GUPA-569910 format. One record per residue (C-alpha): x, y, z. Coordinates in steps of 0.02 Angstrom, whole numbers, padded with zeros to 5 digits, always signed. Layout:
GUPA-569910
XYZ/...
//
This chain:
GUPA-569910
+00202+00008-00816/+00199+00190-00762/+00333+00322-00772/+00324+00364-00586/+00274+00275-00428/+00086+00290-00409/-00060+00230-00309/-00190+00183-00438/-00348+00085-00468/-00362-00094-00526/-00319-00070-00709/-00154-00162-00730/-00200-00299-00854/-00096-00452-00883/-00171-00506-01048/-00231-00435-01211/-00412-00436-01156/-00376-00313-01016/-00404-00445-00882/-00279-00486-00747/-00213-00663-00741/-00286-00719-00575/-00168-00866-00558/-00017-00751-00567/-00089-00636-00435/-00124-00783-00321/+00049-00860-00343/+00125-00690-00310/+00015-00674-00157/+00067-00845-00095/+00251-00800-00113/+00226-00633-00024/+00138-00725+00118/+00278-00852+00124/+00410-00715+00120/+00333-00625+00269/+00320-00787+00369/+00497-00842+00324/+00578-00673+00360/+00481-00656+00523/+00530-00832+00577/+00713-00790+00546/+00695-00638+00657/+00614-00741+00795/+00750-00874+00779/+00888-00745+00807/+00801-00685+00966/+00710-00831+01045/+00794-00992+00992/+00740-01146+00891/+00604-01133+00759/+00547-01253+00622/+00701-01279+00510/+00597-01285+00350/+00549-01103+00380/+00731-01051+00378/+00846-01045+00227/+00971-01185+00203/+01138-01132+00273/+01223-01175+00108/+01175-01326+00003/+01002-01402+00021/+00825-01341-00005/+00688-01288+00116/+00516-01209+00099/+00600-01041+00133/+00714-01066-00017/+00567-01077-00137/+00504-00899-00106/+00623-00779-00191/+00651-00883-00350/+00462-00888-00375/+00465-00698-00383/+00606-00704-00511/+00511-00828-00619/+00356-00719-00610/+00456-00569-00669/+00481-00660-00833/+00302-00723-00843/+00236-00547-00814/+00351-00470-00944/+00287-00592-01076/+00103-00581-01031/+00098-00392-01019/+00202-00362-01177/+00130-00234-01297/+00270-00223-01423/+00440-00145-01386/+00432-00027-01237/+00550+00123-01232/+00718+00078-01158/+00712+00231-01047/+00549+00174-00968/+00622+00003-00928/+00780+00075-00853/+00686+00205-00751/+00571+00074-00677/+00718-00039-00638/+00808+00108-00560/+00661+00144-00446/+00657-00037-00388/+00843-00029-00351/+00828+00135-00256/+00685+00070-00148/+00786-00087-00117/+00939+00013-00066/+00834+00110+00059/+00755-00046+00134/+00923-00135+00144/+01004+00011+00232/+00870+00100+00334/+00948+00041+00497/+01120+00093+00436/+01050+00265+00395/+00987+00274+00574/+01145+00209+00658/+01297+00183+00547/+01406+00134+00696/+01302-00020+00737/+01242-00073+00564/+01341-00087+00403/+01301-00030+00227/+01238-00164+00108/+01227-00131-00078/+01143-00291-00143/+00969-00344-00092/+00805-00422-00147/+00731-00275-00242/+00901-00231-00314/+00914-00405-00389/+00735-00398-00454/+00768-00227-00531/+00925-00285-00622/+00842-00445-00681/+00688-00353-00740/+00791-00227-00839/+00894-00358-00930/+00749-00474-00971/+00629-00333-01019/+00759-00269-01142/+00792-00443-01213/+00612-00503-01227/+00541-00398-01370/+00700-00419-01471/+00710-00609-01470/+00602-00759-01509/+00564-00899-01389/+00696-01014-01463/+00833-00884-01439/+00778-00852-01260/+00770-01038-01221/+00945-01063-01292/+01010-00911-01198/+00936-00970-01032/+01008-01145-01055/+01178-01075-01104/+01183-00961-00953/+01140-01101-00833/+01270-01217-00910/+01405-01082-00910/+01374-01039-00728/+01436-01210-00672/+01618-01192-00731/+01614-01010-00676/+01584-01066-00497/+01729-01188-00512/+01860-01061-00562/+02002-01046-00435/+01981-00904-00310/+02123-00777-00329/+02132-00761-00139/+02192-00941-00127/+02038-01012-00040/+02022-01194-00098/+01880-01215-00222/+01742-01325-00153/+01567-01276-00206/+01495-01389-00070/+01572-01276+00062/+01510-01102+00105/+01600-00967+00006/+01733-01081-00069/+01704-01031-00250/+01746-00897-00376/+01574-00816-00368/+01589-00788-00181/+01765-00722-00204/+01697-00588-00322/+01577-00532-00185/+01721-00521-00061/+01833-00429-00183/+01707-00303-00251/+01580-00281-00111/+01702-00294+00034/+01618-00245+00197/+01452-00210+00112/+01416-00394+00083/+01288-00487+00190/+01398-00630+00255/+01564-00572+00327/+01726-00667+00351/+01863-00742+00242/+01737-00859+00160/+01597-00729+00154/+01481-00687+00011/+01315-00603-00025/+01161-00709-00062/+01106-00572-00183/+01282-00544-00246/+01360-00496-00411/+01390-00650-00518/+01249-00748-00436/+01129-00626-00519/+01178-00709-00684/+01070-00866-00659/+00924-00761-00596/+00918-00681-00767/+00912-00856-00843/+00769-00899-00724/+00670-00746-00778/+00701-00793-00960/+00624-00962-00921/+00476-00865-00852/+00455-00775-01019/+00437-00945-01104/+00297-00989-00984/+00215-00821-01016/+00225-00849-01204/+00140-01017-01182/-00001-00943-01078/-00027-00805-01206/-00063-00931-01342/-00240-00942-01274/-00252-01130-01257/-00385-01199-01138/-00333-01179-00956/-00337-01367-00928/-00214-01398-01069/-00101-01254-01014/-00103-01314-00833/-00064-01493-00884/+00086-01440-00988/+00149-01323-00852/+00134-01459-00721/+00229-01583-00831/+00363-01455-00868/+00375-01413-00683/+00395-01595-00634/+00528-01621-00767/+00620-01467-00707/+00621-01530-00528/+00685-01702-00579/+00821-01625-00689/+00873-01506-00550/+00885-01645-00420/+00987-01751-00539/+01106-01609-00582/+01113-01567-00397/+01211-01725-00364/+01358-01642-00455/+01321-01457-00434/+01241-01419-00264/+01066-01350-00248/+01113-01191-00156/+01009-01032-00145/+01154-00929-00078/+01249-00964-00238/+01088-00973-00343/+01157-01126-00431/+01086-01192-00593/+01007-01346-00510/+00928-01227-00384/+00852-01130-00530/+00777-01289-00602/+00707-01355-00438/+00634-01189-00381/+00564-01151-00554/+00481-01320-00559/+00397-01295-00391/+00334-01121-00439/+00274-01186-00607/+00173-01326-00529/+00093-01203-00408/+00052-01086-00553/-00025-01232-00647/-00138-01274-00499/-00196-01093-00484/-00218-01077-00673/-00335-01224-00695/-00447-01165-00554/-00447-00975-00569/-00411-00932-00752/-00561-01016-00832/-00679-00900-00925/-00669-00711-00924/-00735-00674-00750/-00670-00512-00672/-00540-00517-00536/-00614-00555-00366/-00557-00442-00227/-00527-00497-00049/-00463-00662+00014/-00293-00696+00091/-00180-00709-00060/-00260-00590-00185/-00222-00426-00091/-00041-00478-00066/-00024-00527-00249/-00101-00369-00321/-00002-00256-00204/+00160-00353-00186/+00277-00202-00179/+00171-00117-00046/+00163-00277+00058/+00351-00307+00043/+00392-00128+00092/+00269-00127+00237/+00336-00288+00310/+00515-00224+00297/+00485-00057+00382/+00378-00131+00521/+00481-00287+00559/+00547-00208+00718/+00379-00238+00804/+00418-00424+00807/+00528-00389+00958/+00395-00287+01048/+00322-00348+01212/+00149-00359+01134/+00205-00487+01004/+00327-00576+01119/+00198-00601+01256/+00105-00745+01168/+00273-00828+01132/+00323-00823+01315/+00154-00891+01368/+00152-01033+01242/+00335-01088+01244/+00328-01184+01410/+00171-01275+01351/+00201-01316+01167/+00387-01284+01146/+00479-01143+01060/+00452-01205+00882/+00263-01197+00889/+00261-01046+01005/+00371-00949+00883/+00229-00958+00757/+00121-00847+00867/+00215-00682+00843/+00248-00728+00661/+00064-00755+00621/+00010-00601+00719/+00137-00495+00624/+00080-00569+00458/-00100-00525+00499/-00050-00348+00544/+00036-00328+00375/-00110-00406+00281/-00243-00295+00360/-00194-00127+00279/-00148-00213+00115/-00321-00293+00110/-00399-00123+00146/-00303-00048+00000/-00361-00191-00111/-00544-00162-00067/-00525+00020-00118/-00431-00019-00277/-00271+00064-00218/-00112-00014-00289/+00066+00043-00268/+00161+00037-00433/+00345+00070-00457/
//
């Protein structure tokens, strides 16, 4: 963790031996890849019509492939905090790093507004803003608590979030957590964020809003428990088996709870935390048993590794270059393929081309050992 944003070489160890945890890099890379594909697909859907529904976020309740991406990042925030812990870091360093994440997020969320404030509106929340807040809170909690305290705190936060969502909205909107925006958490977004929220209207809200950041902190705390378990140094097969069992149990518990409290990313409900954490945990277990055996050095190259080791650079690059999705060069293959294979399959052409264009410079940076740190 550095005091200023830097481009540096490959020394950013995730364990006491000075070796990166390859499985964490690969899972991070998989989520970055998924994020680029999902965000690009959403852009194509707004312009060109139907795409595969699983590559779009659920409108409110429900769960798609797209909904598994962001919570995996949140879980990995906690895992990384635990694995990279070297005692109690200075509070100032944690807050400064979180502040940088938030500032970058504010820029990326509002770069079009900065260009044309009459067409676009200001948005205060966002992906990096939520990650920055979550990182700050959990990084401050972690060295000051044991695993039992963090487990109890995460469970308590998830349980308390349920009645919080059910509180009556002061604006008189009937409370129904199965309907978009009909809950106290969404009301807080409307009341505090006003026109800066992502979803407008009398039942509007922000998917990275104020109170819905509460359960993301609980999810990152769950990640610290996983990181603690990995740090124990048990054989990878045993660690992977236990993570897979815990992931499966989390998914089952989340689905069961979801019958009463909807699985909704936009509200970041407690069942959503359990289901998405379970999926990420099972993927991490699969990567761990294959790639974390022995003390071999990190292998460069591949599809996922560069994205995972340079996640901030990849995220920023895909955000600032997303406008090229509407260019004639990327739309040409869509127009050629759509009459033959249909819009859903044809829409994958510009998405995959854009993903490759983002991957290419990130892979080049990885080969040279250049990594953007915030």
